[in-house]
C-alpha atoms as an extended CHARMM CRD file, in Angstrom:
* protein
*
        91  EXT
         1         1  MET       CA             -0.0230000000       -0.0630000000        0.1240000000  PROA      1               0.0000000000
         2         2  ASP       CA              2.8890000000        2.1700000000        0.8650000000  PROA      2               0.0000000000
         3         3  ARG       CA              4.2840000000        1.9150000000       -2.7700000000  PROA      3               0.0000000000
         4         4  VAL       CA              0.9400000000        2.5670000000       -4.2260000000  PROA      4               0.0000000000
         5         5  THR       CA              0.9310000000        6.0000000000       -2.1980000000  PROA      5               0.0000000000
         6         6  ASN       CA              4.6510000000        6.5660000000       -3.1920000000  PROA      6               0.0000000000
         7         7  LEU       CA              3.8920000000        6.0780000000       -6.7920000000  PROA      7               0.0000000000
         8         8  TYR       CA              0.6670000000        8.2630000000       -6.7890000000  PROA      8               0.0000000000
         9         9  LEU       CA              2.4850000000       11.2190000000       -5.2300000000  PROA      9               0.0000000000
        10        10  GLU       CA              5.2690000000       10.7920000000       -7.8050000000  PROA      10              0.0000000000
        11        11  ASN       CA              2.6020000000       10.7510000000      -10.6550000000  PROA      11              0.0000000000
        12        12  LEU       CA              1.1240000000       13.9730000000       -9.3110000000  PROA      12              0.0000000000
        13        13  CYS       CA              4.3840000000       15.6900000000       -9.0600000000  PROA      13              0.0000000000
        14        14  ILE       CA              4.8950000000       14.7730000000      -12.5880000000  PROA      14              0.0000000000
        15        15  MET       CA              1.6090000000       16.0940000000      -13.9540000000  PROA      15              0.0000000000
        16        16  GLN       CA              1.9670000000       19.3560000000      -12.0050000000  PROA      16              0.0000000000
        17        17  GLU       CA              5.6820000000       19.6680000000      -13.4860000000  PROA      17              0.0000000000
        18        18  ASN       CA              4.0350000000       18.9740000000      -17.1660000000  PROA      18              0.0000000000
        19        19  GLU       CA              1.3990000000       21.6270000000      -16.7540000000  PROA      19              0.0000000000
        20        20  ARG       CA              3.8660000000       24.2520000000      -15.4670000000  PROA      20              0.0000000000
        21        21  LEU       CA              5.9920000000       23.4050000000      -18.5130000000  PROA      21              0.0000000000
        22        22  ARG       CA              3.2180000000       23.3730000000      -21.0000000000  PROA      22              0.0000000000
        23        23  LYS       CA              2.1430000000       27.0530000000      -19.6930000000  PROA      23              0.0000000000
        24        24  LYS       CA              5.9840000000       28.3530000000      -19.9720000000  PROA      24              0.0000000000
        25        25  ALA       CA              5.8680000000       26.5740000000      -23.3870000000  PROA      25              0.0000000000
        26        26  GLN       CA              2.8530000000       28.5860000000      -24.4750000000  PROA      26              0.0000000000
        27        27  LEU       CA              4.0490000000       31.8250000000      -23.0150000000  PROA      27              0.0000000000
        28        28  LEU       CA              7.4250000000       31.4390000000      -25.0440000000  PROA      28              0.0000000000
        29        29  ASP       CA              5.4590000000       30.5650000000      -28.2400000000  PROA      29              0.0000000000
        30        30  LYS       CA              3.2900000000       33.5490000000      -28.0580000000  PROA      30              0.0000000000
        31        31  GLU       CA              6.4170000000       35.8170000000      -27.1620000000  PROA      31              0.0000000000
        32        32  ASN       CA              8.1080000000       34.1450000000      -30.0740000000  PROA      32              0.0000000000
        33        33  LYS       CA              5.1590000000       34.8910000000      -32.7620000000  PROA      33              0.0000000000
        34        34  ALA       CA              5.3320000000       38.5610000000      -31.3590000000  PROA      34              0.0000000000
        35        35  LEU       CA              8.7750000000       39.1900000000      -31.8210000000  PROA      35              0.0000000000
        36        36  LEU       CA              8.8120000000       37.4120000000      -35.2060000000  PROA      36              0.0000000000
        37        37  ALA       CA              5.9350000000       39.7740000000      -36.3970000000  PROA      37              0.0000000000
        38        38  LYS       CA              7.9050000000       42.5800000000      -35.3240000000  PROA      38              0.0000000000
        39        39  LEU       CA             11.3060000000       41.3790000000      -37.1480000000  PROA      39              0.0000000000
        40        40  LYS       CA              8.8470000000       40.9970000000      -40.4080000000  PROA      40              0.0000000000
        41        41  LEU       CA              7.6770000000       44.3210000000      -40.0030000000  PROA      41              0.0000000000
        42        42  LYS       CA             11.1140000000       45.7670000000      -39.5440000000  PROA      42              0.0000000000
        43        43  ASN       CA             12.3920000000       44.1670000000      -42.6240000000  PROA      43              0.0000000000
        44        44  ASN       CA              9.4750000000       45.0950000000      -44.7720000000  PROA      44              0.0000000000
        45        45  PRO       CA              7.7610000000       48.1880000000      -43.8440000000  PROA      45              0.0000000000
        46        46  SER       CA              5.5390000000       48.4240000000      -46.7550000000  PROA      46              0.0000000000
        47        47  THR       CA              3.3540000000       45.7300000000      -45.0280000000  PROA      47              0.0000000000
        48        48  ALA       CA              2.9620000000       47.7510000000      -41.8750000000  PROA      48              0.0000000000
        49        49  ALA       CA             -0.3210000000       49.1090000000      -42.5880000000  PROA      49              0.0000000000
        50        50  ALA       CA             -1.8270000000       45.5600000000      -43.5690000000  PROA      50              0.0000000000
        51        51  ALA       CA             -0.3750000000       44.0250000000      -40.4320000000  PROA      51              0.0000000000
        52        52  ALA       CA             -1.5470000000       46.8750000000      -38.1170000000  PROA      52              0.0000000000
        53        53  ALA       CA             -5.0160000000       46.3880000000      -39.6040000000  PROA      53              0.0000000000
        54        54  ALA       CA             -4.7880000000       42.5290000000      -38.8700000000  PROA      54              0.0000000000
        55        55  SER       CA             -3.8070000000       43.2130000000      -35.3510000000  PROA      55              0.0000000000
        56        56  SER       CA             -6.3850000000       45.5860000000      -34.5610000000  PROA      56              0.0000000000
        57        57  PRO       CA             -8.5250000000       44.2000000000      -31.4380000000  PROA      57              0.0000000000
        58        58  SER       CA            -11.6450000000       44.2330000000      -33.4210000000  PROA      58              0.0000000000
        59        59  SER       CA            -10.4020000000       41.5160000000      -35.4710000000  PROA      59              0.0000000000
        60        60  GLN       CA             -8.9340000000       39.2820000000      -32.9830000000  PROA      60              0.0000000000
        61        61  GLN       CA             -9.9740000000       37.7480000000      -29.6090000000  PROA      61              0.0000000000
        62        62  GLN       CA             -8.7270000000       39.2460000000      -26.2090000000  PROA      62              0.0000000000
        63        63  PRO       CA             -5.2640000000       38.1760000000      -25.5710000000  PROA      63              0.0000000000
        64        64  ASP       CA             -4.3490000000       36.3570000000      -22.2020000000  PROA      64              0.0000000000
        65        65  ALA       CA             -1.8290000000       37.4600000000      -19.7010000000  PROA      65              0.0000000000
        66        66  GLY       CA              0.8190000000       35.7150000000      -21.7230000000  PROA      66              0.0000000000
        67        67  ALA       CA              0.2410000000       37.3710000000      -24.9410000000  PROA      67              0.0000000000
        68        68  SER       CA             -0.1270000000       40.7370000000      -23.1280000000  PROA      68              0.0000000000
        69        69  ALA       CA              3.2440000000       40.2680000000      -21.7240000000  PROA      69              0.0000000000
        70        70  ALA       CA              4.8970000000       39.2010000000      -25.0100000000  PROA      70              0.0000000000
        71        71  ALA       CA              3.4330000000       42.4860000000      -26.5460000000  PROA      71              0.0000000000
        72        72  SER       CA              4.5970000000       44.5370000000      -23.9410000000  PROA      72              0.0000000000
        73        73  VAL       CA              8.0090000000       43.1390000000      -24.5520000000  PROA      73              0.0000000000
        74        74  VAL       CA              7.6810000000       43.9530000000      -28.2570000000  PROA      74              0.0000000000
        75        75  LYS       CA              6.2010000000       47.5080000000      -27.5990000000  PROA      75              0.0000000000
        76        76  ALA       CA              9.1820000000       48.2750000000      -25.2270000000  PROA      76              0.0000000000
        77        77  GLY       CA             11.5870000000       47.0860000000      -28.1190000000  PROA      77              0.0000000000
        78        78  ALA       CA             13.6100000000       45.1080000000      -25.6250000000  PROA      78              0.0000000000
        79        79  ALA       CA             14.9550000000       41.5890000000      -26.2990000000  PROA      79              0.0000000000
        80        80  ALA       CA             14.6290000000       38.8290000000      -23.9400000000  PROA      80              0.0000000000
        81        81  PRO       CA             17.9920000000       37.8590000000      -22.6110000000  PROA      81              0.0000000000
        82        82  SER       CA             19.1260000000       34.4630000000      -23.7850000000  PROA      82              0.0000000000
        83        83  SER       CA             19.9830000000       33.4570000000      -20.0480000000  PROA      83              0.0000000000
        84        84  SER       CA             16.2980000000       33.5240000000      -19.1720000000  PROA      84              0.0000000000
        85        85  TYR       CA             15.6850000000       30.5830000000      -21.6250000000  PROA      85              0.0000000000
        86        86  GLY       CA             18.5910000000       28.3140000000      -19.9230000000  PROA      86              0.0000000000
        87        87  GLY       CA             20.5560000000       28.7880000000      -23.3760000000  PROA      87              0.0000000000
        88        88  LYS       CA             24.2070000000       29.6560000000      -23.5690000000  PROA      88              0.0000000000
        89        89  LYS       CA             25.2310000000       32.9660000000      -24.7700000000  PROA      89              0.0000000000
        90        90  THR       CA             26.8850000000       32.8300000000      -28.5120000000  PROA      90              0.0000000000
        91        91  LYS       CA             29.7580000000       35.0760000000      -29.9080000000  PROA      91              0.0000000000
């Protein structure tokens, strides 16, 4: 019986960690898409008007907190440090 309890608790911890990682992955995906859109606009300014019309609040659903956080990074013009993703800095 003790073994079953330990396995249950271990499984519960794994499921909680999966959920935490899933949320982090979704946030990073939204941030990546926002940064990619900004990069595309920077490289091709002639499409800025079309992109602005497509991103208007009337044509999209309300973003969640993760999307607004990613949007604030894009609006501020700040790049996220590579160390926040656990990656190594490159030269």
